[in-house]
Structure formats: structure tokens, C-alpha cells
N, C-alpha and C positions, 0 to 999 in steps of 0.2 A: 445223501440218505438213499439208501438202495430200495428198489419197489421190484416186485413181480412182474410186473406187466410193461414198465417202461424203462428207459433210460432218460434222463433229463442233465441238459447242459444249457449254463448260461455263460456265453462269451462276446465280447463287444457288444453287449446290449439287445443280444438276441436268445432268447429261449429257445432251444431244440428239444421238443419233447418226442421221444421216437419208442413206439411199440415193438417190443423185443419177444415176442414169442411165435416164431415165425415158423415152427414144427406145426402148430396148432393153426395157423393161418391167422394168428394173431385174436382168436376168439376172444368175446367180452365174458373171462370167469368172473366169479364173485368179486375179486379183488380188485379187478378193473374199474367197477364204478364206485369205490370207495376212493382208491390211488389218484384217478383221473382229476376229481374235484380238488382233493387236497393238493394237486402239484399246481394247479392253476391259480388257486388260490391264493398257495405260496409266492408265487410270482407274482401274481396280480398284486400283492399285498407291500410285494419287496421294493419296487419302484425302479429298479436296475435295469430291468429287461422293457424294450422298446415295442416288439415284436415278437409274437410265437410263431415257431413252426414247428407244424406237427406231420410227422413222417412214421413210415413203417418199414419191416423189415421182410423180405423174402418174397415168395410169388406172389403174394395177394395182400392187399393195403390191410382188409380186416373181412373174417369169416361171419360176423354178427355175433348174435349173444350165445354164449356157451350153453348147451341142452341142460347143463346142471343146476344153471339160472332157473329155467324152468319148471325143473322136477324135483330140486329140492324143498321140502316142505319148510313152510314158515315157522318158527318157533311155537308159535301159538296154536296153529291148525291143530285141528281134533275133534274126535266125535263131542268132546263136552263144551267146545265153543258155538254159540248159535251162530248161524250161517250171516245175518247181518252184520257182526259184528267181525267175522272174518273179511269179508266185502270191503268194510270199512278200513280195515286195517291194509286189505290189498291197494287200495286206492293211494293210501299214503305212500306203499311199496313203490306203485308207479311213478308217483310225484319225483320220489328219492331218484329213481332211474334218469324221469326228465331233466332233474336239477345236475346230474351228473354231466349233461351236456350244455345245458344253459349258461353254466358257467363261464362256457367260451363264449357265448353272446354277449354278455357282462361283464367281461375281462374289460380293463383299462385300454389294452393294447391289441393291435389286428392280431388275427389269429389265421396262417396261412397254412392251408392243408396242400400235402403232395402226395399223389394216390397213383399206386401201381397194380396191377394185375385187377382181382375182384374187390368191390367196394360193397358188401352185401347186405341185408336188413339194417342193424344197429350200426354197421357203418356210412349208411346214407344217413342216418339220424346225425351222428357224430358229424359228419364232412358238413351236412347243410346248417350246423350251428356254427361253421367256421366265416368268416370274412371272404376269403378268397380260395376259390381250389384251382389245381393245375393236375394233369395228369398223364403217365404215360401212351403211348399209341394202343398199349393193349390191356389197358383200363376199360374196366367195365360196373356200371351199377344197376342192382337189384334189389327193388321192395321187395324182398323174399317172404314177408308174412304171408302175403295170400297166398303161397305155395303150401305154407304148412297150417294153413286152415285159423289165420288171426288177422285183425287188423293193427296194423303201423300202429305205434302208441307213444312212441319216445320223441317225437318232434319232428319226425318225415312231412306231415303234412302242413301242419302250421307255417314251417319254415318253406318246403320245397314249392309251395304255391305262390309264394312271393319272391321266388329266385326263377322260374321259369314258366312256359305259358302251363296254363291250367289243365288244357287238352292233353300235353304230355305227361302230368303228374297222374292223371287218371288213367290212362293208358297203362301206365308202368304199373299202376297200384292195383288195377282190375286184373292184369293178366300176370304180374310177375315175370316181364320180358326183361330181358338185359338191355340197358343203355350203354352205347359201347361210345368209347372217349370222343370219338370225330363227331358224332351226334351230339353227344354232351358239350362240346364247343360250340356247335351250331345253335343250340338252343339256348344257351348261355349259363348252363350250368359249371363249366369248368372257362377259366381264362383262355390258356394254350394246353398244346398237347406236344409230348416229345418223345424221342424217338427211344429213348432207354431213360432208366430210371437217377442213374448218373447223369444225363443231361439235364433233366428235371430238376434235381437237387442242386446241380450248379446253379440254374436259372434262379430257382426259388431263392437260394442263399443272396444271390445278387440283388433281387426284389427285397429280400428282409434287410440287407445291408442300407438299402436307399431310403428304405422308410425308419430305420434307426438313425440315419444322419438327422432328419427333420426333428423340427421342435416336438417333443414328445407331449408336449399340452397341446400343441395345435392339432396332431394325431387323435389324440384321446377324443378331443372335441368333436372333431369331426368323425369319429365313430359313433358318439354319445347322439349329435345330430341324424346322421343317416339312420341310426336304429330308431330313435323316436319318429322321426319322418315315417319310416316303413309303417308305425304303428297308430299314425294319427293323421288328421287332417292337415291339407295346407296350411289354413290359418293358424292352428295351433302349434305347426312347427314353426312357423315364422316368429311366433310369439316367444317360444321358448330359446331358439336361437338367439332373440334380441336380449332375452334374460341370460342366458351364458354368456354372451358377449361382455354383457355390462357389469356381471362379475367376475370373469375369468380372464377375460383378453388382459394383456399387459405389454405395453411396448418394448420390453427388456427383448425377447427372443426375437422381434422384429429388427431391433435396430443392431443385434448380433449378424442376422443373416446378410444386413447391408453393409455391417463392417468386414464380415467375412468375405463379399463378393468383391469389396473395395480391394482387400488385402490379399486378393486370391488365395485365399487359405479355405479348408472346411470351418464349419460354425461348430460354436460349440457351445451346447446347452445342456442347463441343469437336468437332472432325471426327474420324473415325478417324484413326491413326496412317499415315503413307507405311511400304509394307511395303520392307522391306530386301533388295534383290536380290543384292548382294554383300558379303563378311566386308569 
């Protein structure tokens, strides 16, 4: 299937989602917000992919939300619609935008983001919803919303405050300054920094292949547990992982891991089952 904003490829259990509008610095036009969750849900439901790599093209990773998304009126807006009803509709529109990134956080498989150049505004919302971030040396992050007179509202603050020290989030949010790659690595926003986009993609795809070689059930269980622990107390999280292991853990993948090591070969694991969408 073809998309306006993305190229999508699934190969060797790795799904590669690549933004493909470099001439506009991969700005987030209206179709972006519909295509991304559709793509991620399709990958998530299929079961063949065990990891997703999210990358971009051109000089900048993403310049944020396209201005047309702000300026195009909603279908029901007009003088005849009471103000409170307009605002109630707008709340659901913002929730739709948030869900377009939350699908990454909720996906069964890890999401690795490869970032070059500017990662601006909505780009920060997008990458903060991923599991791991990598960057080129010329990459930089900017919570740009403050520079245009608004508060970031699509996921930056709930997620970024869990990823880096809160003082850094506040400084970036209040000033609109750029956070450059080396400092982003120092404070833990990105795992590693590379001299070029080519070097970065080589390393990220190697990490993706390593993840894809592991038991997909164990990987998805690890993501579920870490996400749950992030949002709950230690006692709640310990109880939940006990319930998960009781229900999900089976000795099949462990036996295959031991057998493969003994036979000096790569283990072979079953994919996750496709999700049922209809009765």
C-alpha cells in the first residue's frame, strides 16, 4: 500500500517506517496523522514484525506539525455552532492527534527512532513515544511550541518527564532552546550519537536485527512490563509481572534457546499471533 508521508517495508521480521517528504522537512500534514496509526496498527496486528525502525529522509528528521493543520477550519466550525460545543469537539481532535503517537507506545514490538538534523515540535512528541532513540551528531531537539505561543499538547510533557531530568524538560519547554545531540546523549534522551546518517542507520538496523533474533514473546513481555512499571508503583508492577509470567511464560522458547546454543546455531522462534480484529 502506498502512503503520502511514509515508505513502509517489512523484511526479516524488521518493519521500517520511513518519512518521505524531505522537501518539506517531513512536516506533519493532515494525512500524516491518519497514516501513521494505520501503518503501526497494521504492523502490530500482523505479527510478522518483531521490531519497528522509524527513520526519515533529507536534512531534517521532522519540522513538526504543518501550519495547515492549525489554520484549516474543522468541518463544524462556524458562527452557528455554540462555543462550548466547538471546544468539546476540539478536545477530541487533540486526543486524535495524541493517539497518533500513543500507538507507538502501545505497539507489541519495540520502536527504534533514528534521528538526523532537526527534530522539532511534533517531532519531539513522536520520538518521545518510541522505545529507544539514536541521533546523528548534527541532530537537535526543540520544543518549538513555546516559540509560537502555545503549550505542547501531543505527548511531549507526559513522556519526556519520564525520559530525562525534569529540570531539562522545563528549561527546554520554557525557552524553546535547541538540545543538541551530544547533550541529548549525556542526559539520556538518545542512546548513541553517530557521525553520519549512514553510520546511524547501519547501527540501528544491526540493533533491530539483534532484537528480531530474540523470542518475540519475551520481547513484547519486556515492553509491557517496562511500560506498566513506568506508570505504576513497584508493588503493583511486581504483582502484574507475576500474573503475566503465570499466564504467558511457556518453556518452549527457553528450550529452543538452549538447544540452539548447544547446536551452535541461531534459535528459531514462532512469530506473535496476528491479532483478531473481528468476531
